[in-house]
Wavefront OBJ file of the C-alpha trace (Angstrom):
o trace
v 11.675 14.008 -13.539
v 8.738 13.710 -11.152
v 5.897 14.406 -10.839
v 4.738 13.174 -14.237
v 2.437 15.488 -16.109
v -0.121 14.559 -18.762
v 2.430 14.923 -21.549
v 4.825 12.531 -19.798
v 2.065 9.960 -19.321
v 1.228 10.115 -23.017
v 4.726 8.736 -23.639
v 5.300 6.515 -20.594
v 1.965 4.685 -20.510
v 1.857 3.480 -24.164
v 5.439 2.205 -23.916
v 4.647 0.360 -20.698
v 1.494 -1.233 -22.092
v 3.378 -2.238 -25.268
v 6.040 -4.007 -23.185
v 3.337 -5.770 -21.202
v 1.702 -6.936 -24.410
v 4.968 -8.582 -25.503
v 5.394 -10.218 -22.098
v 1.889 -11.686 -22.242
v 2.679 -13.226 -25.618
v 5.919 -14.697 -24.248
v 4.160 -16.184 -21.220
v 1.332 -17.588 -23.339
v 3.881 -19.261 -25.616
v 5.614 -20.870 -22.620
v 2.315 -21.935 -21.077
v 1.017 -23.797 -24.082
v -2.562 -24.376 -25.246
v -3.940 -26.742 -22.554
v -5.101 -25.124 -19.295
v -5.073 -28.247 -17.107
v -1.878 -29.741 -18.503
v 0.911 -30.626 -16.084
v 3.816 -28.298 -16.740
v 7.327 -29.661 -17.245
v 9.699 -29.044 -14.355
v 10.937 -25.454 -14.233
v 8.392 -24.062 -16.710
v 6.140 -22.612 -13.997
v 9.116 -20.798 -12.445
v 10.117 -19.492 -15.869
v 6.627 -18.145 -16.491
v 6.382 -16.557 -13.027
v 9.764 -14.905 -13.569
v 8.205 -12.731 -16.287
v 4.593 -12.740 -15.084
v 5.290 -11.297 -11.608
v 7.166 -8.194 -12.835
v 4.622 -7.758 -15.625
v 1.762 -7.722 -13.104
v 3.731 -5.282 -10.933
v 4.238 -2.979 -13.923
v 0.524 -3.124 -14.734
v -0.418 -2.173 -11.157
v 1.880 0.839 -11.231
v 0.633 1.997 -14.615
v -2.935 1.711 -13.314
v -1.970 3.623 -10.179
v -0.521 6.457 -12.248
v -3.863 6.630 -14.075
v -6.165 6.141 -11.071
v -5.694 9.484 -9.233
v -6.805 11.407 -12.340
v -10.163 9.618 -12.477
v -13.251 11.361 -11.113
v -15.578 8.730 -9.678
v -19.311 9.144 -10.110
v -21.345 8.517 -6.926
v -22.998 5.105 -6.868
v -26.760 5.132 -7.228
v -28.721 3.386 -4.491
v -30.111 -0.023 -5.329
v -33.940 -0.347 -5.492
v -33.973 -2.476 -2.323
v -31.992 0.097 -0.348
v -34.125 2.936 -1.669
v -37.323 1.182 -0.582
v -38.486 0.695 -4.152
v -38.801 -3.088 -3.989
v -42.259 -4.182 -5.161
v -42.017 -7.707 -3.749
v -40.991 -9.329 -0.481
v -39.655 -12.351 -2.362
v -35.830 -12.282 -2.257
v -34.123 -12.083 -5.600
v -32.433 -15.215 -6.872
v -28.679 -15.177 -6.330
v -26.652 -14.263 -9.362
v -24.560 -17.067 -10.835
v -20.908 -16.832 -9.858
v -18.680 -15.339 -12.494
v -15.530 -17.408 -12.940
v -13.751 -14.758 -14.998
v -10.247 -14.236 -13.528
v -9.852 -10.912 -11.707
v -6.585 -8.985 -11.784
v -5.137 -8.535 -8.309
v -4.614 -4.876 -7.392
v -2.575 -5.399 -4.207
v 0.868 -6.658 -3.210
v 2.021 -8.145 0.084
v 4.071 -5.814 2.309
v 7.775 -6.379 2.847
v 8.408 -8.947 5.541
v 10.258 -7.949 8.681
v 13.937 -8.934 8.619
v 14.805 -12.170 10.362
v 16.605 -11.784 13.721
v 20.379 -11.958 13.364
v 21.329 -12.363 17.037
v 22.365 -15.626 18.714
v 19.718 -18.312 19.056
v 19.204 -19.483 22.642
v 18.702 -23.157 23.314
v 17.761 -24.785 26.601
v 19.517 -28.123 26.916
v 17.851 -29.220 30.157
v 14.352 -29.470 28.699
v 12.679 -32.303 26.799
v 14.044 -32.997 23.319
v 12.344 -31.143 20.490
v 9.841 -33.097 18.489
v 11.133 -33.998 15.031
v 9.469 -32.137 12.188
v 7.074 -34.230 10.129
v 8.311 -34.989 6.627
v 7.231 -32.452 4.037
v 4.431 -33.510 1.748
v 5.486 -34.006 -1.843
v 4.529 -31.038 -3.977
v 1.535 -31.568 -6.209
v 2.293 -31.463 -9.941
v 2.098 -27.875 -11.201
v -0.657 -27.410 -13.765
v -1.170 -24.495 -16.090
v -4.641 -23.549 -14.797
v -3.731 -20.933 -12.158
v -1.031 -19.360 -14.291
v -3.420 -19.201 -17.224
v -6.001 -17.413 -15.046
v -3.403 -14.820 -14.038
v -2.403 -14.401 -17.660
v -6.029 -13.943 -18.718
v -6.546 -11.365 -15.963
v -3.481 -9.426 -17.100
v -4.672 -9.618 -20.711
v -8.000 -8.103 -19.654
v -6.145 -5.193 -18.048
v -4.294 -4.661 -21.315
v -7.592 -4.725 -23.202
v -9.275 -2.069 -21.047
v -6.838 -0.249 -18.732
v -9.306 2.571 -17.987
v -11.824 0.119 -16.521
v -9.214 -1.377 -14.200
v -7.848 2.049 -13.292
v -11.386 2.905 -12.132
v -11.437 -0.332 -10.120
v -8.206 0.742 -8.467
v -9.476 4.287 -7.885
v -12.592 2.965 -6.107
v -10.468 0.536 -4.097
v -8.089 3.301 -2.998
v -11.030 5.558 -2.094
v -12.445 2.832 0.178
v -9.054 2.358 1.854
v -8.684 6.107 2.380
v -12.165 6.295 3.926
v -11.198 3.561 6.399
v -7.814 5.193 7.145
v -6.017 1.969 6.170
v -2.402 1.738 7.390
v -1.308 1.079 3.798
v -3.363 3.545 1.729
v -1.592 2.359 -1.439
v -1.040 -1.405 -1.077
v 1.923 -1.673 -3.449
v 5.339 -2.898 -2.358
v 7.563 -0.087 -3.627
v 10.645 -1.282 -1.722
v 10.544 -4.908 -2.850
v 8.877 -4.916 -6.265
v 7.697 -8.412 -7.260
v 10.051 -9.972 -9.789
v 12.394 -6.990 -10.075
v 15.314 -8.648 -8.292
v 15.588 -11.449 -10.849
v 18.992 -11.210 -12.532
v 17.853 -12.424 -15.951
v 14.869 -10.105 -16.190
v 14.421 -8.592 -19.639
v 16.272 -5.261 -19.704
v 13.389 -3.290 -21.264
v 10.909 -4.685 -18.741
v 13.310 -3.898 -15.895
v 13.763 -0.296 -17.060
v 10.012 0.233 -17.438
v 9.287 -1.294 -14.028
v 11.990 0.701 -12.222
v 10.776 3.962 -13.773
v 7.077 3.422 -13.138
v 7.785 2.174 -9.608
v 9.739 5.354 -8.837
v 6.959 7.482 -10.332
v 4.238 5.623 -8.453
v 6.179 5.778 -5.180
v 6.626 9.525 -5.620
v 2.908 9.936 -6.250
v 2.077 7.839 -3.168
v 4.451 9.666 -0.805
v 4.603 13.229 -2.160
v 3.076 15.854 0.150
v -0.275 17.233 -1.003
v -0.365 20.394 -3.016
l 1 2 3 4 5 6 7 8 9 10 11 12 13 14 15 16 17 18 19 20 21 22 23 24 25 26 27 28 29 30 31 32 33 34 35 36 37 38 39 40 41 42 43 44 45 46 47 48 49 50 51 52 53 54 55 56 57 58 59 60 61 62 63 64 65 66 67 68 69 70 71 72 73 74 75 76 77 78 79 80 81 82 83 84 85 86 87 88 89 90 91 92 93 94 95 96 97 98 99 100 101 102 103 104 105 106 107 108 109 110 111 112 113 114 115 116 117 118 119 120 121 122 123 124 125 126 127 128 129 130 131 132 133 134 135 136 137 138 139 140 141 142 143 144 145 146 147 148 149 150 151 152 153 154 155 156 157 158 159 160 161 162 163 164 165 166 167 168 169 170 171 172 173 174 175 176 177 178 179 180 181 182 183 184 185 186 187 188 189 190 191 192 193 194 195 196 197 198 199 200 201 202 203 204 205 206 207 208 209 210 211 212 213 214 215 216 217 218 219
């Protein structure tokens, strides 16, 4: 069924974005209206259980769009082109606090060693570990930012596909060891047993398609 052609994408992409739209509504309902409210125990984990696979699905849908985008060359800034009419430095732009959707995923961790652990009994006793600090109460702020960022991807997927295309072009120019920084082998949130069946199907399919696109030989 791979590689996907334009006709396939006309079917796959709208279905994937529609599922993401429903997930965003579910997460927003769980999160509630107050951004800095302390979440009841277990609510953050429940939200992450649907938010992580939703973000992973969005990244793969963007990746399937990104290689088809032709990037226009960036025009040189006036300062770089020598067109600055003043030696006075420009005032710094105010920082934009709009949440930004993350385009990357952490690589799979190396498996833990399974052999016997060696202990030396003739040395000084090991220092006891300090007690763990109590976890700070989980607020809704960070989760809400991630939800807003995902909503912005849903609102303008072409813009974020261009972001991804530029990002991948920079990585290719630097010969990065992970040209496509997506974790195809351990997809975030996919291993959860109670994951919505439709979301699971969409994520498994788009992950397989994206992995094929990332690893297929050229030509």
